[in-house]
N, C-alpha and C positions, 0 to 999 in steps of 0.2 A: 339277238343277244346270245352269246355262246356260254356254255357251261364248262367248268373246269375245277381244278383242285382249290380248296380253301387255303388262304394264307393267314397265319397267326403272328402277331407282333408281341414282343416282350422286351423288357429292359435288362441289360446285363451290367453288373457292377464289378469292376476290376479293382483289386487292392493288392498292395505289396507290403507284407509285414516287415520286410527288411528295412523299411524307412524309419522304423522306431528304434531309437538308440538306447532307451532305458527300459528297465523292467516295468516301471510304473506306467509309462506311456503305452507300452506294448499291451499289457493285460487289461488296461482301461479302455482299449480301442473298441469301437462299435463293430469291428470285424473279428472273426474267429482266429485271433493271434495268441500264441503262447510264448513264454520266455524260457530259454535254456540258461540256467544259472551259471554253470561252469563254462559253457560255450559263449556266454554273454552275447546272446543274439535272440532276435524275435523271428518266429517262424510260424507258418500255418501247417507245416508238415513235421510234426514231432517225431514220427516214426523214422523218418529219414534223417532229421537233423539233430535230434536230442537223445540219441541212444546212450544208455548208461549215465544219463545226466539228471540232475534234479530239475523238475519241471514246475513252473507256475503257470497255471492255465488262465486264459483270458475270461473276463466276465461275459463275453458273448459266445463262449464255447458251450455247446449243448452237451449235457451228460454229466454224470457224477465226477467229482475231482477232489483229491485230498488237499490240494493247495490251489485256491482260485481267488484271483483278484489282487490288487496292489498291496493289501495287508500282509502278503507273504513275500514281498520283494525284499531283498537285502537293501537296507536303507540307513541313512543318517536320520535319526528321528528328531532330535532337537539338542540344544546345548544342555549342560547339566542344570542350568537354571530354568529351562523350559522355554527360552526365547530363541528365535532364529538369528538373533543379532549377538555377535561376540565382540565385545569392546576391548580395545587395546590402545593404550597411550603410545604415541609415536616415540621411539627411542627406548622403549621398555622391552625386556626379554620376558617371554611368557610361554607357558606350556598350555596349548589348547586341548580341551577335552570335550567329547560329544557322546551322546547316547546313540547306540546303533541297534538295528534289528538284523540278525544274521541267521540264515538257515544253512545247514550243511557243514559237516565237520571239516571238509576240505578247505572251506573258506577260513575257518578258525585257525587252521594250521599254516596258512599262507603268511607271506610277509606283507605288512601294512605300511603305507606311506601317506603322510599328510601333504597336500599340495596347495600352495597359495599363489594366486596371481595378483601381484601388487604393481599397479601402474604398468601392466604389460610384462613385468618380469615374473617368471615362474620360479618359485623356490619350493624345494621338497625336503622334508625331514622324516626320519623314521618314526614309527608309531607302534604302540603296544595295545593289545586287546586284553582288558581285564574285566571279566564279567560281561556286562552289557555296555561298557564304556571304552572308547578309543582315547588313548592318551598320546598326544603328539609330543615329540621331543621339543625341548625349549629352543626358541629362536627369537632373534631381535626383529621387531617390526618397525620399519622406517618408510617414510615416503618423502618426496622432494617438492611436490607442488605446494602452492601457497594457500590451498583450500583448508578450512578448519578441520575437515575430515574427508576421508575417502573410503570407498567400499572395495574390499578385496574378495574375489571369489575363492571358494574353499572346496576341496574334494578329498575324500579318503579313497586311496587306490589299493586294490588287492590283486594278487596274482600277476603283478608286473604292470598291468595296463587297464585293469577293469575298475571303474569308479563305482562306489556304492551310490544308489539313487539318493537324490537330495530333494525330495518333494516339498519340503518346508523352506527351501532356499536358505539354508543355514549359510551365513556369510560373516566376514570379519569387517568391523568398522574400526579403522585406525584414525585417531584424532589427536589434535594438539590443543590443550587447554588454553594456551596463550593466544591462539588464533581465534578462539571462540569468545574471549572476553579480554578487554585491555585495561580493566580496572577492577579493584577488589569487589565492589558491589555487584557488578555484572558477573564476576567469577563465582561468587558464592550463591548467586541466583541461578546458575546453570543446573540442568537436571541432575538429580542425585546419582543417576546411573553412571555418569562420567567419573565421579570421584575427584573432581577438581577442587582445589582450594587455593588460597592466596599465600604465596611464599614471600615472607617479608625480607628474606635475605636477598633474593633476586628481584623483588618488587614486581612479580608477575604471576599469572595464573598457571599452576602446575599440579600434577598429582603429587601426593605426599612423598613418594620414593624419589622423585626428581628434585625435591627441595633440599638443596645442599646435601644430596645423597641420603635424604631421610632424616638428617640431623637438624635442619633449620626450623625456625619458628614458622609454623604453617597453620593458617586459619581455615577451619572447616566451615561447612554451610550453616552450622548452628551457632557460629560465632558472629561478632559484629566487626565490620571494618572500622579501623581507627581514624580514618581521615576523610569524613564527608566534606564535599566542596560544593559551593554555590557558584556556578560559572556565569549565570545570566538570569535575569528576571524581567518580566514586563507585565503591565506598564511600570514605568519608574516614578510616576506620580499619580495621585488620585485625590478626589475631593475630601475635605476634612470631615464630611458627613459619613464617609465610609461606604461599605457595600461593594467594594472593588474586588474582583477576582484577579489574583496575581498568579501568573504561571512562572514557576521556579524550575530552572534546569540546572543539572549538576552531575556530580559523580558520587557514588556511594550513599545515595539518599535513601537508605533503608532497603530491606529485601521484601518487606510486607507492609501493608497499610498500618497495622498497629505499631510498627517500628517508629513511624513519624507522627502518628496522631498525638496531638498535644505538645509537639516539640517544635512547632513552626511559629515564628514571631516576625513582625514587620515594624520597624521603628519602635520596638518595645511593646507592641500591641499583639495579642494572640491572633493567629491566622488559622482558621479552621479548614483543614484539607477536605477535598471531595474524594471519597473512596473510589467512585467510578472513573475519575479522571487521573488517578494515580498510576504512573508507569514506574514499576519497581526499579529502584536504584538511580533513575535518571530524571524523573519529572514529578513535580507536585503542583497541583492547582488548588489554591486556598482562597477563602473569602475573609477579608479583613474589615473590621469595624473601624470607624473613625475615632479620633481622640475625644470627640464630643464638643469641643470648642474650637473656634476659628483662631487658632494660634499657630505660629510656625512650628512645624515638627518634622524632623527627618531622622533617619537612622537606617542601619543595615538590615538585610533579610538574614535571619538566623534559622538554621535547621539543626535540631538536636536529635541524635540517635544514641540512645542509652547515655553513656558518659562522654560521648564525643559530640563536637559541634562544628558546623561549617558556617562561615560568615561571608556575605557578599562584599566585594571590593567597593561597590557603589552604594549610595544611600537611596532609600525610598523616601519620597517627600509628600506630605499632606498639604494640599494647596487650596486656594479659594478662587475657582474659575470666575471670570468676569467678562460680560459682553459689553463692548463699547460702540459698535456700529454694525449696520447691515447695508448691503448693496447688491442689486438694485432695490428700490423701494416699491416697484410695481412689477406685475407679471400677469400673463393671461390666465383666465379662469380655468382653462384646461390643464394648467400646471406645466411642468417641464422647465421652469426657470431655475437656473443655478444661482443660489443665494450665497453670497460671500459674507461670512460672519467673522467680524474682527473682534479681538479681545485678548485676554491673558489666560494662559493655561487651557487653551481650547482642546488640548489632547489629553486632559486629565481623566483617568478612570479606564475601566475595561469595557464599558458599554455607554456610548454617547448617543443621545437621541435629540431630535429637534422637531418643533411643531410650530405652525402658524395657528394660533388659538389651539384647536384640537385636531387640526389637519396635519398628518405626518409630513415632514420634510426629510427625505432620505439622505443621511450622511454619506458622502462619497469620499471625503478625505479630511484629515485633521492634522494640524501643525500647532506648535505652541501658541502662535498669535493669530491663527486663522483656521476656520472650519468651512467646508463647502457642503451644501445640501441641495437636493432637487425637490422643488415644490410638487405637491400632489394636486389633484383637481379639486375645485370648489364648486358646489352646486349653485352658487350665486356670487354676485359681486359683493365684496366685503373688505374691510380693513381689519387686520388682526395683529396681535402681539406675538413676537418671537419668544418661544419658551424652549429651554434646553434642559435635559436631564443628564447629569454626570453621575452614573450609578445612583446612589441615594440622595445626591445633591440636586436641587431644583434651582434654575436661574431663569428670570424673566427680564426681557429688555423693554423698558417702558418709554424710552426717549423717542423712538420712532416706530411707526406701524408699517407693515407690509400690506399693500393694497392689491387685491385681485380685481383686474379690469376685464372688460369684455374682450373676447378673443379677437385677434386680428382677422380681417377678411380681405380677400383679393377681389378687386372689381374689374381690372383689365391687365393684360400683358401684351406688349407689342414691340416690334422692332422695325427698322427700315425707315423710309421717308414718310413724313407726315402726310396724311391724306389717303394713304393706301389702306387696304383692308387690315384691320388690327389683329393680325395673326403673328405670334412670335415665330421667327425663322432662325435657322442656324445652319451650320455646316458640320460635317463629321469631325473636323478638327476642333470645333467648339470656339468659344471666345467672342461670339457675336453678342453685342449688348442688348439685353432685354429690359425694357422699362416696365415696371410694375406699379400699378396704382391700387390703393386700398385704404383701409382704416385700421387704426391702432397698431401700425407697423413699428412704431418706435419702441414698443415693449418687447420686441423679439430679440433674443440674444443670439440665436444661431439660425438665421434664415438660409434656406437652401432651395435650389430649383432641381427638379429631377425629370427625366424622360425615361420611357420604357421602350426598349428595342429587343425584339425576339425574347420576351420574358425576362430580360435582364435590365436592371435599373442603373442609370448613369446620372451622376449629380454634379452640381457646382455650388460654390459658396456665394451668397448674395451680400450686398452692402445696403444697409438702411440709410436713406438720405433724409427722410423726414417722417412724420407720423403718417403721411399718406403716400410716400413714394420710396421705392427701393430699386436698385439696379442689379441685374443678375447676368453673368456671362453664360451663353448657351453651353450646356454640357458637351464634353467631347465623347463621341461614341465610336465603337468599332463596327464598321459596316462590312458586309461580305459581298455586296453587289455594286455595280456601277450606277452612279446617280447623275442626273442632269436636271437643269432648271425646269424642263417641261414635264418631268416625271418625278416630282419630289416625294419623299416619304412623309406620311402623316403619322406622327407619333403621339401617344398619350403623354401628357406632361402635367406637372403640378408643383406645389410649393410646400415645404415643411417649415413650420415656424414654431420651434420648440415642440410642444405636444400637440400643436394644431396643424392640420393638413388642409391646404386650400387648392 
């Protein structure tokens, strides 16, 4: 082993202060960078680059400093209202003003310009500095896109080309009231900051100065729209016992829940709104009680907002649902039978439920003369009555019972010539007849055969021939290898019989 000089390793960090284009970025850097105010540049060598200039030193600079950190940078601080957002209605002329923090008399004595970038077009106007506020000359703010509002960047330029820092991202939002709301209710419910109201002369949402040049009848957000409308409601019929939740949709349906509370009626009966389901101006969900007697009753949905009212074009009707038949009358104990319920007003109400005795039968569709439900499993064989609930109205069908029978079972499945080994066979294209024997097959509504190939299931629809026989075409599968009779694929297969698997 030879001896020699020791070697030492260390890390070198290279930085370039010139990459910072604003005073705030420069003096907040983790590197020893300083900002030359008049030179409008960031440097690490102030002796060379900031002679006779006002200097703001960086927070990472070691040693005493008269001005250190971003708090001494020439900046736009905020708008006169303290928000970084300046709102202007499109088409309006406005003078923008912002608070500024400026150091150096030479900046105060320079020319100021306000610069706006609207949809890529840069517009500049002269500005005046009075005290700590910059006042931009009046200009018209317009944009052409169909958006409800756009954001325009904003800068205050001094010395010809030097922007004041904008650390709070003060910007201009140009908006159109008419594109944010297309009816009076939505208009008056807009945020107060926009100053939008409903102009009855133009029949659209505008700021006051744009409503017939400020002379038109203009409703502010504390007033009430005069034309509530009920455009739709559902359901359109319910049981005479009541308890139905009615969803009402419309225009100008109040701005707050108290506006409509106590003002909703259905066929002349009060309908109590749910506060948590109220969508201001456009949706009310309310619960209506029944008339108390089984007598024909119908009438419009009415919404009153102060002295104004909106009325539906169609009537709501209280009805008497009636069950007349069920089919089928049998089903497997494991459930899954689609039960067809025939009757009158099977779609009445907002919540419809069905039961076999106390076992739920899940409603999957309703029409005026028919409802479909899927039976649930029973722990034993039984015969039960169909019972339905239409909101607060109960109906029981006594004429026929639904019977839960033992589940179907599969005893054998075969294909091919009689006398051969009873193994069902098929081809990739499918369609080979599979004869299936079992018990209680007649109670199956939707028999299917399935096979698994490479973790994927392929199925086919079977046909029930009798209580003990059904026929299934072999399922078609997509194979990726070559098959021949001497090397067949052995696949897992089975049968689905409603909620029963065999």
